[in-house]
N, C-alpha and C positions, 0 to 999 in steps of 0.2 A: 552734635550738640548734646551736652549732658542734661539728664532729667533732674527734677527736684528730688526725686527719690534717691538718686546717687549722692546728691549733696547731703541728704538726711543720713544716709548710710555712713558717709565720711564723718559727719559730726558724731554719730553714735559710736563709731570706732575710736575717735579721739577722746570722747568722754569716758568710754569704758577703759581705754588704756591708762588714762590718768587715774581712774578709780583703782585699777589693779596695782598701780605703783604705790598709792597711799595705803592700800590694804597690806601690801607686802611689807611696807615700812612699819606699820602699826601692829600687825598681827604676826606674820611669819618670822620676822627677825627676832622679836622677843621670845617666841615659842622655841625657836631653834637654838637660842643662846642659853637655854636651861642647862643645869648641871647634868653630867653623864649619869643616866639611871643605873641603879645597882641591881634591882631585881628584874626577873624575866618579864613580868607584866609591863613595867615601865619601859623596858627596852623595846617591847613590842609596840607600845604607844609612840615612842620616838621613831621607830622604823616607819610607821604609818605616816607620821608627820613629815618625815623626809621625803617619802614617796609623793605625798600630797603637794609638797613644796615644788618638787621637780616637775610634776604635771602642771602645776600653776604657772611655773616659768615657761613651760611649753605653750600654754595658752597665750601667755604674754607674747611670745615670739610669733605665733600665728597671727595674732591681732595686729602686731606691728607690720608683718608682711602684707596683710590685707589692707592696712592703712596706706602703705606705700603704693600698692597698685591702684588704689582709689585716687590718691593724689596725682599719680601719673595720668590717670584717665581724665581728671578734671583740668589738669594743666594742658593737655594736648588731646582734646576730645576727637579731633579729626584723624589723628594718626594712631591713637590707642583705642582699641575697640573694647566693648563690654566683655568679650571673651577672655580678656587678659586679667580680669578681676580674680584675685586669689580665691575669693569666696565662691565663685562660679565654676572655675575650671578645676578646683580641688576641694569640693565640699566634703569628701570622705575624710580628709585630714582633720577638718574641724570636728566632724562627728566623732571620729575615733578619739580625739583629744578630750572632748567633753565627756564622752562615755567613760574613759579611763579615770578622768578626774572625779566624776560622781560615784564611780565604783569605789575608789579609795576613800572618798568623803563619807560614803555610806558605811564603810567599814569602821571609820573613826566614830561615827554616830553609834553604831551597834555596840561597840565595846567601850563607849564613854571616854574616848581618847582626849577630847578637849577638856573635859572636867578634870581628868587625871593630870593633864599637862599643866593646868593653871592652878592646881590646888596649892602648890607651895608658894605661889606669887599672887595670892588673892588680892593683897593690898595694891600691888602694881596695876592690876587689871581694874580695880575699883577706881583708881585714879585716872584711868583712861576712858571712863564711862562716857564723858562728853565727846571725846574725839571719835569714839566708836559709833556714837548715836547717829552721826551724819551719814553712815552707810545704810541705815535701816529706815524703812518707811512704815512698817506695820508691827514692829515689836517695841515694847516699852521696857527700857532697862531700869530696874528698880534699885537693887543693892549692889550687884556685882556686874562689872562690865564683861567678866569672863563668861557669864551666862549667854551673852549675845554672840559669842564667837561662832557657834554653828550657823547662825543666821547670816552673819557677816560673810562667811566663806561660801555661802550657798545662794542667798537672795540676789546679789548683783549679777551672778552668772546666769541664773534662770531668767532674770529680767532681760538680760542682753540677748539670750536665745529667743525670747519673745519678740524683741525688737527686730532680730533677723527675720523672723517669720513675717511680721507685719510689713516691713520695708520691702522684702522680696516679693510679697504678694502685690503690693502697690506698684512695684517696678515692673512686674509681669503685665499688669494692666496698662501701664504707661507706654511700653514699647509697642511698636507696630506688630500686628498679628503675624506678619510674615518675616519678622526680624529673625536672623539666624541665631541670636542669643536667647530668644524667648524660651526655647525648650530647656536650655540650661538653667534659666531663672526659675522656671516652674519646678524642675527636678530638685534644685537646691532648696526651694521652699518646702517641698514635700518631705525632704530628708530632715529638715529642721523640725517640722511638725512631728515626725517620727521620733526625733530626739527628745522633744518635750514629753511625749508619752513614755519614753524610756526613763527619763529623769524622774517623772512622777512615780513610776513603778519602783525604781531603785530606792527612792526616799520612803515610799510606803513600806517596802519590805524591811528596810533598815529600822524604821520606827516600830513595826510589828515585832521584829527580832529583839530590839531594845526593850520593848514592853514585856516580852516573854522572859528575858533575863531578870527583869525587875520582879516578876512574879515567882520565879523558881528559887529554890533554896541555894545557898552558897555552894554546897557540895555538887549539885547538879550543874550549876553554872560553871564551876571550875572544870568539870569534866566535858561539858558540851560546848561552851562558848569558844568561838574562834572568830577571828577578824573577818574572814571571807565567807562565813556561814550565814545563810539567810533562811528565815522561816517562810515557807511557801503556803503551808496549809496546816490548820490545827483542828483536831477532832472536836474541840469545844465550839468552833465556828460552824464547821460542816460535820455533823456527827457521823462517826463510824465506830464499829465495835470489832475488836480482834478476838479470834478464837482459833484453836483451843488454848492458845497462850492467854495469860491474864494481863490486861493493860488498862489502866485508868484513863490514859490519854495517848493519842497517836499524833506524832508531829512529823511533818514532811519538811525537811530542809533541802537546800539546793544540792547537797552531796550525800545525805544520809536519811534513812527512815528510822525514827526513834519510837520505841514503845516504852512509856513510863508506867511504873507500878510502884506507888509510894515513893520511897527515896532511891529505888533502884531503876535501872533502865537497860534497854538493849538497843544497840545501834546496828544498822545494816547499810553497808556501802551500796549506794545506788548503782554503781557499776555492776554489781552482782545481785541485782534484784530483778526478777522476772514476774510478770503478772499474766495470769491466765483467766480471762473473763468469758471464755467460750461457753455457749449455752449447753453444749454436749458434755461438759465436764461434770460428771456425776458426783464428784466430791464436794461441789459447791451446793450447800443446803439452801441458802437464801437466794431468792431471785435478784436481790440487789447486792449480792456479794461477789467477790473475786478472789482468786487463789494467788497468794504471794509466795514465791519460791526464792530461797537463798541457799548458799552452799551447805549450810548445816541445819537449817530450820525451814519448815514450811508452815504457813498459817493462812487464815482467811480474814479478810476485812469485809464487813457487811454494813452498808449504808441504810438509812431509813427509807429512802425513796430512790427513784431512778435518777433524779437530778443530782442527788448527793453522790451516787455511784459514778455518774458521768464526770462530775467535778473531780473526784479523787483519781479516777482512771486518767483523765486528761492531764491533771497536774503531775501525777507520778510519771506518766509517760514522757511529758515534756522535760521534767527534771532529769530523768534517766538519759534522754537524748542529749541534754545539755552537758551532763557530766561526762558522757562518753565522747563528746566532741572535744573535750579538753579545755573548754572555756568556762570554767566554773565561776569566774568573776563576773560574767555578763548574764543577768537574769533573763528569763524567758518572757517575751512580750505576750500579752493577751492575744488569743486567737479569736477570729470572728466566729460567731455562732454557727454559721453555715459551713465552717471549715472542719474537715474530718480530723479525728484524733491521730496524732503522729504515733506510729508503732515503732518502739525501739527494736533494734536488731536482736535476734535471738543468739547470734554468734558474736562473742566479744573476746577481748584480750585484757587480762588483768592479773595483778599480783595479789595473793591472798594467803594468810596463815590460818590454818585450821586450829580450832580451839578444843573441841570436844569429840570430834570424830575419832573412834578408837584406832583404826588402822592408820589414819593420817594425823593423829594428835600432834600438834605443834609443828607439823610439816608445812612448808611454804611452797605454794604452787604458782608458777609464773608461766602463763600461756593462754591458750584459747579455752573458752567456756561456752556452754549451751545449756539453758534451763537449769542453772545452778550446779552443773557438774563439769569437771574438766573434760573437754571434748575437742580433739584436734591435737596439735603439736604443743608441747609444753615441757617445763622442767619442774621436777618435784624434789625438794630437799628436806631431809629430816635433821633434827638437831644432833643426832648421833653420827652424822657424817654420811649417811646414805644419800644417794643422788640418782634420780632417774630422769632421763631425757628421752622423749620419743612421742609416740602417738597414744592418745587416750580416747576412750569411747564411753560416754555416759558415766564418767567418774572413775573408770578403771583403765589400767594399762592395757592397751589393745592395739596390736600392730607392731611395727619394729620399734625397739627401744634399747637404750644402753643404760645399765645400772651399775653404779659403783657402791660397793659395800665395804666399809672399813674393816680391817682385820688386825687386831692386836694393837698394842700401844704405838708401834712404829707407823710411819706414813706409808702403809701398804693397803692395797685394796683388792677385792675380787671384782673383776670387770666382766659383766655379762652383756654381750651384744647378741640379742636374739629377738625372736618374735614372741609376742604376748597375746593371750586371749583371756578376756574377762579377768584381768588382774594377775594372771599367772603365766609363767613361761610355758609356751606351747609351740612346738615346731622346731625348726632348725635354729641353732644358735652357736655362738662361740663364747667360751668363758676363759678368761685369763685369771688364774687364782693368785693370791698373794705370795704363795711359795714358788711362783713362776711356772707352775705346770699349766698346761693349756688343754681345754676340752673343746672339740669341734664335733657337733652332732645334734641329736634331737632331744627335746625336753617335753615333758607333760606334767602338768600340775606342779611346776617348780622343781621337778626332779628329772635327772637324766633318764630318758626312756627311748628305747629303740637303738638304732645304730649310732655309734659315736667313737671318737678317737680321743684318748687321754694320754698326754705325753708330758713327762717331767722336764725340768730344766736340765741341760747337759751338766750343769755344775752341782746337781743334787747329789747327796751322799749315796743314794742308790738309784741311779737314773733308770727309767723304764719307759715303755710305750705300750699302750693297749689299744687294740682296734677290734671292735666287735659289738656285741649286743648288750644293752642295758635294760634293767627292769627295776623301777622304783629306786633309782639312784645307785644301783649295785650292778656289778658285772654279772650277766646271766645269759646263758645260751652259748652259741659258738663265738669264739674270739681268739685273737692272737696276742700273746704277751711276750714282750722282749725285755729280758733282764740284762741290761747293758753292763751291770757290775759283774755278774757271773758269766756273761757271755753265752746266754741260753735263750732259746725262743720256744715258747709253749704254744702249740696249736691244738685247740680242742674245746671242751665243754667247761662251762662255769656255772656256779650257783651261789648266790649271796656273797659275791666278791671272792669266792674261793674256787680253785680248780676242782671240778667235781664231774666225774664221768670219764669217758674215754679221752685221752690226750696224747699228743706226740711232743717230745722234747728234742730239739736239735741243738747241739753244742758247737762252739766255734772250732773245736778240734775235729769236727766231722762225725763224731759219734751221735747216733740218734736212737731213740727208743720210744715204744708205745706202751702205755700203762693205763690202768684204771685208777682214778683219783677219788678220794672222799675227803671233803673239807681240807683240801691242800695236801693230804697225805696219800702216798701210793699204797694201794691195796691189791692183793692177788698177784698172779704171775703176769709177766710182760714179755716183750720182745726187745732185745738190745742188739743193735748192729754196730760193729766196730769198724775202725778205719781200714783194717786189713781184710774186710769182708767176712770176718767171723760173725757167727750168729749165736746169740745166747737166748734161750727160752727158759724163763723161770723168774724167781724173785730177786730183787736187788735194791740197794739203798739209793738215796739221792746222789751220793758220792760214787755211784756205780760199782759198789762192792757186792759180789754175789753172796746170797744167803739162801739157805735151804736147798731143796732139790732143784736141779736144773739140768739143761743140756746145752753143750757148746758144739756147734757144727763149724768145722774149719773149712777154709776155701778149697783144700785138696780133697774134701769128702770125708775125712776122718771126723768122728764125733765122740764127745765125752759125756756120759751120763754119770752124774755124781751129786754128792751133798757138799755144800760149800759153807764155810763159817769163817768169821774173823773175830779177833779179840785184841784188846789193848795189850801190847807187848808180846802177843802170840803170833802175829803175822797172819797169813792167809792159809787156810787148811782146806783140803779137798779129799774126798774118798769116793771112788767110783770106778767105772770101767771105760777104758779108751778103746774104741772100735777103729781098727786100722785097715779093715778089709776094703781094698780099692774097688770102687764102683762108680759109674757115671753119676754126676750130681747135676741136678737141674739148676742152671745159673740163677733162675728167678727165686730159688730157695734162699740164697745168701746175698750175693753181690747185687742182684737186681730185685731184691724183695721190696715190694711197695707197701707203705704203711697207710693206715687210716681209711682204706677203701670201704670197709664194712662199717666202720665206726661213724663216719660222717657222710651220709648220702649227699651228693652234690646239690640236690634240690633244696636241702635244708640249711645250707651253710650261711648264706648271707641274706636271710629273709628280712633282717632289719632294714636293709637298703631297699629291697624289692617292695616291701610292704608300704613304705612311704610313697613310692611312685604309683603303686596300685591305688592307694587311697586317694591320691590326686585325681586319678581317672574316675574312681567311683563317685567323687564329689563334683564331677563335671568340670574339672579344671578351673576353679575360681581364680580370677585374676588377683583379687586382694590377698589370697593365701598362697600365691605362687612361690614366693620365697620361703614361707613357713614350711611348705611341703618339700620343695626341691633344693633348698639351701642357697647360700650365697657365699662369695669368696672375697675376703677383705684382708688388708694387711694387718700386722700386729697392732694391738691397741695400747702399747706402752706410751706412745706419744699422746693418745687420747686421754690417758690418765692425768697428763700434765696440763691439759687445757680444758676449757668448757665447750669446745666446738665438737661435741660428741656426734651431732647429727650430720657432720660432714664426713662420716665414715664412708669410705669409697666403696660403693656397691654398684658402680657404673657398668656400662656395657662397652667393652673394647672391641666387640666383634661386629661384623657386618650383619649378622643374623639378628632380627628383632628379638628383644628380650620379653616383649609383651605377649602373653599367652593368647590374647585375642587375635593378634597378627599371625601368630604361628598357626592357630587353628584355621584361620581364613586361608592360609597358603597351602596347608597340607593336602586338601583334596585336588589341588591343581597338579600334583605330581603323582599320578597313578600309573603312567606308562613306565615300563622297566628302566629305560635309559634315563628318563627324567627323575624317576624315584631314586636311582642309584646316585645321581649327582646331588640330589637333595639330601640323601642320607649322609653322603660324604661331608657336605657343608654343615649339616646339623650336628653330626657326631664330633666334629672338630671345634664346635662352638662351645665356649664355657658358660653361655647363658641359655642356650636351648635346652629344654628338658632332656632330650636324648643325650646331648653332650654332657650335661650334669650327671646323669646316671653313669655314663661311661667313665667320667672322671673319678667318681666314687669307687667304681669297680676296679679301676686301675690302681687307685690308692690301696685298696685291700690286697690286691694281687702283689704289688710291690712289697707291702708290709709283711706278706706271708713268705714269699719265695725269693726275695733278694737278700743279699748279705748272708746271714746265718742260715736263712731258709734255702739257699742254693745247695740242695742235697738231692742226690739222684734217687733216693728212696721216696721222694715226694713228687716224682714226675707225673704219675697218673692222676694224682690229686689236682695238680696244676692244669693238666690237659683237659680234665673233665670240667674244671671251672671256666676255662676259656670258652668251651663249647656251650656250656650252660648260660654264660653271659650273653652269647650271641642270640640264644633262644629267648632270653628274658627281654633283651633290647628290642627284638622283633615283636614280641608280645606287647611291649609298652608302646611301640609305634602303632600297632594295630588298635590299641586302646585309645590313643590320641586321635587316630583317624576316625574311630567310631564316634567320639565326642564331637569332632569337627563336622562330620556329616549330619549328625543329629541336630546340631545348632543351625545348619543350613537347610534343615527340613528334608534331608535325604536319608535313605535307608542303606545301612551297610550290608554287604553280601553276607550270606550265611557263613558261619565259622568254618574255616578250612580244616580238613583232617590233620591230625598231628604230624603225619609223615610229610605232607606237603608244607606245613608250617616250618618244620625243621629244615626242609630243603631250601626254603626261602631264606632262613636264617644263615645257612651255610653259603648260599649263593650271593646274597646281598649284604649281609651284616658282617659275617666273619672276616672277609678280606679287608673291610674298612677298620675294624677294631683290632685286628691282630697286631699291627705295629705297636699298639700301646702295651701289649703284653709280651712282645717278641723278645726283648733283651733277656728277661728273666726266664721265659719259657725255653728259649734256645740254649741258654746256659745249662738248664736241667737236662736237655737232650744231649748236650756235649758230655756232661758228667756221666750220664747213663750209658752212653756208647763210647766211653773213653778208651776202653781196652781194644774194642774192634777198630776204632779209628786209629789207634796207635799201630796195630798190625797193618792196616790199610796204608798209613803214611809210610811205613817201612817198605811195603810193596811198591808204592809209587816211587820212592827213592831208588829202589833197585831197578825198576823199569826205566827210569830216566837215564841210566847208564848206557842203554842201547840206542844206537842210531835207528832211524826210521825203518829201513829195510830189514835190519836184523830183528827188530821188535815185531814187525809184521810176520816175519818168518817164524819166530818163536811162538807167536799166537796162532800159527797155522792158518793165516789168511791166504787164500788162493792167490797165486802170483798175478793172474790176469786181472785181479781187482786192485793191484797196487797202483796208486796214482803217480807213476814215475814221470808222466808228462808235466806234472806240477813242480817237479824238482828242477831248479836252475842251478847248474854246476859251474864252478870257476875252473880255471885252467888246470890246477893241480888237485882238483877235488873229485872223489868217486861217490857213487850212489851210497856206498856202504858207510860213508862218514856223515851224511846229512841227517840232522835231527830237527824235530819240531816243524817239519814242512808239510808232511802229508796230512790230508783231511784238516787243513788249517781252519777253514770256515766253520766246520762242524765243531772243532775244539773251541773256537772263540764263542760260538753260540752256547755251548754247554757251560762255559765259564760265567755267563750272565745269570746263571741260576741263583747265584749268591747276591745278586744286586737287588732282589725284591724279597719281600716277606710274604707275599700273597701266594698260597699253594697253587692256585689256578695259574698264575703267571709263571711260576716255576715249571709247572707241567707244560705250559705253552713253549717255554724255552727248550724243554726236553723234546717236544714234538718237532720243533724247528731243527734241533740237532739231528734227529732221525731223518728228516727231509734232506738236510745238507749232505748226510752220508750217502743217501740214495742218489741224490743229484750228482755227487762226485763220481760214484760208480757208473751211473748212466752216461756221464760225459766220457769216462774212460772207455766204456764199451761201445760208445757211439750209438746207443739205443736205450730205450726205456727199460729199466731193470728193477724188479721188486725183489728185495733181499729176503731170502728165507732165513729162518732163525739160526741155522748153522753158520751162515755167512755174517749175519748181523751181529751176533754176540762177540766174535773176535774183533770185528771192526769197532764195536762200541767200547770194548775193553781198551783198545788202542786210544780212542778219543778220550776216554776217562783218564787214562794214564798221562796223556799229554795236557789235559786240562788242569791237573794238579789241584783239585778243589779240596780245601781243608774241611775236616769234619763232615765228610760226605755221608757217613752213617747217620749222624744227627740230622742232616738235611733230608735224607731219604725218609727217615721215620717220622719227621715232623710233617712232611708232605703227605705221607700215608695216613697219619692220624687226623690231619686237619683238612684233607681234600673233601670236596663235595661228594657224598655217598652216591650221587647220580652217576659218577664216573666209574663206579665199581663194575668190572667186567668189560669195560670199553677200551679204546685205544690208549687213553692215558694210563689205565691200570696195567695194560700190557707193557707199555714202555717203562713204567716205574718198576715193574717186576724184572724187566731186562736190566735196568740200572742196578737193582739190588743184586742180581746175579753177577754182574761185573764187579760190584763192590766185594762180594763174598769170594769171587774167583781171585781177585788181587790179593786178598788176605791169605788164602790157602796156598797160592803159588809163590809166595814170597821167597821160601827157602830154595825151591828149584830154580827160580829166576835168578836168585843171588848166585848160585853155582854157575849158571850159564854166563852171567855177567863176568864172573871171575875168569872163565875160559876165554871169553871175548877179549878181555883186557890182556891176557897172556899172548893171544895171537897178534894183537895190535902192537905189543912190545917187540914181538919177534919180527 
């Protein structure tokens, strides 16, 4: 059964719905039928009226829905419960509709929308005075009916909300205490009570704002008046004084803080206003003051007493929270006195254009803020086209960032992808310039500093590539320059962007020379090595023309001491003495002369790389600076220039090894045992994100840039060999540094520094075998060029020996017949022992051939040892007893095995093993076996003519 209160609610809804219909007919329809406004202010008024009308219609629809559910309830009280009433199960819809209506209504009040809308039809509204009067109970319409429009569009709705409250309260008392709908009724009543408070505050703020616009001059009103702007607090009501800035009046709106001084004013967006009222802030002189911080200005507001300070702090804090929430149209409700002040977040996101800041003048920043400064990730754009996207710290670029700098009138940019520190490029970065050249390396104070690579576009008029050291944006120190236009590579010292000091030049024709340079000009005598292994010592021009006194040493030992000159149209002239006395010539004097050994000590060549990694250790491996110290690797930024997605620059981790330095340092101490350490080093050095792997990658880059292509010159072999060995030592030292930091962070103490010899031994034993594959292609090419002549003689000797069948070759090599493995030879019906080839000592031959399947000198030596063991096992099997070969028997047998293995470039292999093997093996078995292999190699070279004659005799017998 229905209660009387439900009937009262039905009657109230019917009455209100009818009232809404009459108001719509008498008020909204005439207002909206007005002519299309021409100026912007009238257009704004019309926009507000349309919004108000739409929200009015929404209230009408809700009221109809509520009325419908009430009628259903009254018609069928036994089947339709109280829960179905629209007003009870969806009170939030009513609250939101009324809130939005009164927000729009208050905007109309604040900017006098009703007065402006009715001004042109004042006679019409005067004639409607009697019709409009029926809607008002407390307002007297005197001359114009238009004056009552604000009351007509407000009073009926506030009265109806009051009816909702009264009826719902009575309904809550009427239903049984245990009724399931009673809780819904009480909640709905409470919400409408809150709505009443909300409406009162909305109307009060609108009235105060309207009064303020009436008081201020037209110029200020035009600048400050906005439809959704509300006055929250005025220093004339709650006194507050601003300093050191001058202000007659301080106004707090729901979106801005305004300082008025005469006819001028300053506005501060509340999204970017921070307040500091901490007692320990020594900048605050007054006990009732607080610090106001904005992006470009800071000042203090001082109240008269504690109550005034609390009022301002509370109101400003609430307004900031409100504007940050994005609901500027809904005012803040008054808080209870015992409720604490809401603290706005210090970290915010906002768009702002700087006005007076010198460095950022007229620049627009869109991103995160903290205490008035860009802080976090954001985008900074200048009017001149500069664009910076990345990390900021206390107002300055700090961390990884990408900056575009326009270059010239064309749509071209310099693109910097690098790390920043306190507003300047600092650490590793990549810059793609507008001319399509690319720099990858380190910066300091916005200048290239330390190690870096600069390469031009392949389509440039004079393409080049420089890899080396930089100082204050100029090439300085050791570096390699490749002039792709001239086909030359310069390896040596630089100063202020000029070749300066000792340097080596290698040409694509194979000619190379070493000279002293001064500001890009060659000075003093030099060394010039020609393709035919002739050596010139003296002065010469860049075009390699001899000038002045010099000496030419020819490959056959002859030499010419003379004075040389050239002239236009005169040709080449020389005057001197040619010495033709034949005498033995040291091959290292001409064909194997090594350049640069004294000029560039290996310890000083790539300090730009080592230094960055050492500094990383010295600073205790900070995680936030890991990329800045150690670098990163990304794809080209040409695509980045075309889009705004700069921060999606791929600096990810494709490896299994963790890229975070804290994880790396935590894992390092767990790999102290030799086997575990070796496996860990293999994994780390192959990773592109591990510090060890990054160091190896940079060193590989420098090695390839120096010794590949044009740099593949036999006169640079020792330079390259020294570098590889030095890199192993530096990588081991870097590992030791990382381990020291890791142990320190775990509270452990690292063992005392090892002596130098032991440290070098560890580098050879653990590091060199792992890193050698990275340098092997270029290094082995240099060994092949260096030993080209010897390998050519060796190859000819191998070809001659291959003409012999097994038994004949064993006989020629003076191998004792009882050591011949004839039992291993399987003959066919028409075959004799003298015709079988490549069958004797087959297992030893196959074992020796494996020497070329690995680049690790230790593994090569192990293959050589297995070859020796296989030879001895074969002989022991033949003799049917254990037999240790003496040197007289071993050497011929080893020559046989080497000849049948047919290893190419054996001389290069032997010398690479000798140079790169662990010094610990010197004087041991490996050293003995390698010496034996060298003897075989030399024997095959020297015996080629004799064996060739024997092969000829053998062929004649076979024909006979």
